[in-house]
N, C-alpha and C positions, 0 to 999 in steps of 0.2 A: 349113530355109531357104526352101523352096518355099512352105510354109504362110505364112510371114511375108510373102513377096512377094505372094501372093494376098490376104492381109489388107490390105496396103498399097494394092493396086489397088482393092479394094472400098471402102476408106476414101476414096481419091481420087474414085471414082465418086460416093460419097455427098456429098462436098464439092461436086463439080461440079453434081450434081442440086439441092442446096440453093441454090447460087449462082444457078442458072437460075430456080428458083422465086422467089427473092427479087427478082431482076431483073425478072421478069414482073410481080410484084405492084407493084414500084416504077413500072414503066411504066404500069400501069393507073391507079395513083394520080396520076401526073403528067398523064395524059390527062384524068382527072376534074377536076383543078385547072384545066387549060387550058379545058375546056368551061365550068366555072363562071366563069372569068375572062371568057370571051367573052360569056356571058349577062349578066354585070355591065356589060360595055361596051355591050351593046345596051339597057341600061336596065331590065332585069327586076328586080323587087324581090327581097329576100332570101327572102321567103315563097314567091314563085313558083319561084325556083330550088330551094328546099328541096323543094317538091312534085315538081318534075321530076327531081331528081337523088337524092332521099333523103339529102341532106347535112344536117348540123346547121347551125343558124343561126350558131353560133359559128365553125364552119369556114368558112362563106361570108364572114363578116365578116373573118376572118383573111386569107383570099385577097384580099379587097377591099383591105385595108390593105397587103398585100405588093406588090400591083400598082398601088397608088396610084389606085384607082378609087373614086370617091365614089358612095354609094348614091343612087338616084333620090329626088326630093322629091315627095311626094304633096301636092296642094293642092286646094282646092275653089274653082272658078271659076264664079260665077253659077249655083250649084246643080248644076253638073256636076262630076263628079270627073275631075280631069285629072292626068296624069303628066308632069311636066316632066323630060325626060331631060337629064342633063348631057352626054350624048353628043350632040354637034353641036347642042345647045340646041334640040332639037325639042320641040314642044308637041303632045301627042297627047291627045285628049279622046274619051271614050265618052259619046255622047248617048243 
């Protein structure tokens, strides 16, 4: 009977340890998604976000759709490449 109780305690500890690890991983993933969402809101392109976060383009696109954030539009204006950010309709040009 004592052996069974000790085994039950060890099983409970394993369950708690696994739950903590799973919760920790979920927290990291949620934080990563929040960072990507913020980068999208600032108008960074999918490629820039992928370089900075090591995320897949498909994951970034999925987050963009989930948060209803449109991707920035790249356009060429008088020979200069400009990024029209949908965030606050800013126009930023690199000359």
